[in-house]
C-alpha positions in Angstrom: 56.0 35.7 101.9 56.2 38.7 104.4 59.0 37.4 106.2 61.3 37.1 103.2 60.4 40.7 102.2 61.1 41.9 105.9 64.4 39.9 105.3 65.2 41.4 102.1 64.6 45.0 103.3 66.6 44.4 106.7 69.7 43.2 104.3 69.6 46.4 102.4 69.1 48.9 105.1 72.6 47.5 106.4 74.2 47.1 102.7 73.1 49.9 100.5 70.3 51.7 101.8 71.7 54.2 99.2 70.8 52.3 96.5 67.1 50.8 97.3 66.0 54.3 98.4 63.4 54.0 95.3 62.5 50.5 97.3 61.8 51.8 100.1 59.7 54.6 99.1 57.7 52.4 97.3 57.0 50.1 100.5 57.0 53.0 102.4 54.2 54.3 100.2 52.5 51.3 99.6 52.7 48.7 102.3 50.3 48.2 105.0 52.2 45.9 106.9 53.7 47.9 109.5 57.1 45.8 110.1 57.5 46.3 106.6 56.9 49.8 106.7 59.2 50.3 109.4 62.1 48.8 107.9 61.6 50.8 104.9 61.5 53.7 107.1 64.8 52.9 108.9 66.3 52.7 105.2 64.9 56.1 104.1 66.9 57.7 107.2 70.0 56.0 106.4 69.7 56.8 102.7 71.0 60.3 103.1 67.6 61.6 102.7 67.4 61.2 106.6 66.5 64.8 107.2 63.5 65.0 104.7 62.3 61.5 106.1 62.4 62.4 109.5 60.2 65.5 109.2 57.8 63.1 107.4 58.1 60.3 110.2 57.0 62.7 113.0 53.2 62.6 112.6 53.0 58.8 111.7 50.4 56.9 113.1 53.2 54.3 114.1 54.9 55.3 117.4 58.0 53.2 116.0 58.0 55.6 113.3 57.7 58.4 115.3 60.2 57.4 117.7 63.2 57.1 115.5 62.0 60.3 113.4 62.1 62.2 116.6 65.3 60.6 117.5 66.8 61.2 114.2 65.2 64.9 114.2 66.9 65.4 117.6 70.3 64.5 116.1 70.5 66.5 113.5 70.1 69.9 116.1 73.3 71.5 116.3 72.9 74.4 118.5 75.6 76.7 119.3 76.4 76.1 122.5 77.2 79.9 123.2 73.6 80.3 122.6 71.2 78.4 125.0 67.5 77.6 123.5 64.7 80.0 124.7 61.2 78.8 125.6 60.0 80.9 122.2 62.5 79.0 120.0 61.3 77.0 116.9 63.0 73.6 118.0 61.6 73.8 121.7 57.9 74.8 120.1 58.3 71.8 117.9 59.3 69.5 120.5 57.1 70.2 122.8 54.1 68.6 122.1 56.2 65.3 121.8 55.7 65.6 125.7 51.8 64.6 126.1 52.4 61.6 123.0 50.9 58.5 123.8 54.0 56.5 123.5 56.3 57.0 127.1 59.3 56.1 125.0 59.0 59.5 122.9 57.8 61.2 126.0 60.6 60.1 127.6 63.1 61.2 124.8 61.3 64.7 124.4 61.8 64.9 128.2 65.5 64.0 128.2 66.6 66.6 125.2 64.5 69.3 127.2 66.0 68.8 130.6 69.5 68.4 129.1 69.2 71.9 127.4 68.1 73.4 130.9 64.5 73.1 130.7 62.6 71.9 133.7 59.9 69.5 133.2 57.3 68.0 135.8 55.2 65.2 135.2 50.9 65.5 135.2 49.2 62.2 135.2 50.7 60.6 132.5 52.3 63.2 130.4 54.7 66.0 131.0 54.7 69.4 131.0 57.0 72.5 129.8 57.7 74.7 133.1 57.1 78.5 131.9 
């Protein structure tokens, strides 16, 4: 039953994400059920291998997984506050395409990060553009 599998995954994510990594990987790679995939992905992010999985989720077709990935990826950035980000910084270049993501939540997350680091972002239709 898919509901039972979903609740089992949720329980494992909360109680023992380190022990269930192989199960999370299997569900992530083989399931076509979007709810199971997202719970497996949450487990992978909490498993201690989060940085690896946040990278792979940035280009996922499911906007919820892209959102979780981007949020996790941003949280792992640890800039030196004495050295501000520049326009051609790898992290800024990596975040900029998310300003045009089809998901509003992802666009807002990218916009907020950039604005918090001194960049000017403006709206252009339904997307945002980083000012030059």
